[in-house]
C-alpha positions in Angstrom: 0.0 0.0 -0.1 1.6 3.2 -0.8 1.8 6.1 1.9 0.0 8.9 -0.2 -3.1 6.6 -0.3 -6.4 8.5 0.5 -8.7 6.1 3.4 -11.4 6.7 3.6 -14.8 4.3 5.0 -18.5 4.4 4.5 -21.6 2.3 4.7 -24.3 0.8 2.7 -27.4 2.3 5.0 -30.1 0.3 5.1 -33.7 0.3 6.8 -37.5 -1.5 6.8 -39.8 0.7 5.4 -42.2 2.6 6.8 -45.7 0.5 7.1 -44.4 -1.6 4.4 -41.4 -3.3 5.7 -39.5 -3.5 1.9 -36.0 -3.0 2.2 -34.7 0.4 1.3 -30.8 2.0 1.5 -30.6 5.6 1.7 -28.2 7.5 -0.7 -26.5 11.1 -0.4 -26.3 13.7 -3.1 -23.1 15.6 -2.8 -23.7 18.9 -4.6 -19.9 19.6 -5.1 -20.1 16.6 -7.1 -23.7 16.2 -8.4 -23.5 12.9 -7.8 -25.7 9.8 -5.4 -23.4 7.7 -4.0 -23.3 5.9 -0.2 -22.2 7.7 2.9 -18.7 7.8 3.3 -15.3 10.2 4.0 -12.0 10.6 4.8 -10.5 9.5 7.9 -9.4 12.0 10.6 -5.6 11.2 11.8 -5.7 7.8 13.7 -9.0 7.1 12.7 -9.9 3.5 13.0 -12.3 2.7 9.7 -15.4 1.5 11.4 -15.4 4.3 13.7 -14.9 6.8 10.4 -17.7 4.9 8.8 -20.0 5.3 11.8 -19.4 9.1 12.2 -19.7 9.6 8.2 -23.0 8.4 8.1 -24.2 10.1 11.5 -22.4 13.5 9.5 -24.1 13.5 6.1 -27.2 11.9 6.7 -28.1 12.5 10.6 -28.9 8.8 11.5 -27.4 6.4 13.6 -27.1 3.0 12.6 -25.9 -0.7 14.2 -22.9 -1.7 11.8 -23.0 -5.4 10.6 -20.7 -7.4 8.1 -18.1 -5.9 6.1 -18.6 -5.2 2.8 -16.1 -4.9 -0.2 -13.7 -2.8 0.2 -13.6 -0.1 -3.0 -9.8 1.1 -4.7 -9.8 3.4 -7.6 -7.5 6.7 -8.3 -8.4 9.5 -7.0 -6.5 12.9 -9.0 -3.8 10.0 -9.6 -4.2 9.2 -5.9 -5.1 6.0 -4.6 -8.0 5.3 -2.8 -9.1 2.7 -0.2 -13.1 3.3 1.1 -13.7 0.5 3.6 -17.2 -0.4 3.6 -20.0 -2.0 6.1 -23.6 -3.1 6.0 -25.6 -0.8 8.6 -29.3 -0.9 9.7 -30.7 2.3 10.5 -31.3 3.2 13.6 -32.8 6.8 15.1 -32.0 10.5 13.2 -33.6 12.6 10.6 -31.9 14.2 7.8 -31.3 18.3 7.8 -29.3 19.4 4.9 -25.9 20.5 5.2 -22.7 21.6 3.3 -21.5 17.9 2.2 -24.9 16.3 1.6 -28.6 18.9 0.4 -30.7 15.5 -0.3 -31.3 11.5 0.9 -33.0 9.1 -0.9 -34.1 6.3 0.8 -34.8 4.0 -2.2 -35.4 0.0 -3.1 -32.3 -1.8 -4.0 -33.3 -1.8 -7.7 -33.8 1.6 -7.7 -31.1 3.0 -5.6 -28.5 0.9 -8.2 -30.3 2.6 -10.8 -29.3 6.3 -9.3 -26.1 5.3 -8.4 -23.4 7.7 -9.8 -20.5 5.4 -9.9 -20.3 2.0 -11.4 -18.2 1.2 -8.7 -21.0 1.5 -5.8 -23.4 -0.7 -7.6 -21.9 -4.1 -7.0 -22.1 -3.0 -3.4 -26.0 -3.6 -3.3 -25.5 -6.9 -4.7 -23.3 -7.5 -1.4 -26.0 -6.0 1.1 -28.6 -8.0 -0.8 -26.1 -11.4 0.1 -25.2 -10.3 3.2 -28.6 -9.6 4.2 -30.1 -12.8 2.7 -27.8 -15.3 5.2 -28.3 -12.7 8.3 
């Protein structure tokens, strides 16, 4: 691993839909990039990846969550630097969204809709990974 690797973490945040019980995934819209993604962000100095993932979920969505199984790590380049994003499945518990500087909208969507709305193709496989993890839980 390179010394200049950007370390980040996030969650594929899910819940049972109010009333119906169908699975919904939380996507965040970041106006800076005009994209839809899962809540994630850079780790602070010395921060453990899971702690950073939970912090980022709460900062970006307003929801606390119960972490579940680890999901695959995403690796890609950002401005020529390697970036590594550790992900977990996480069930939303309490909270509510308030628009902020980083995230101006969230959407709770069925998995098929979430997959279609995600901007980056690399994020779409995380939907399938989450569904596989929940199926075997």
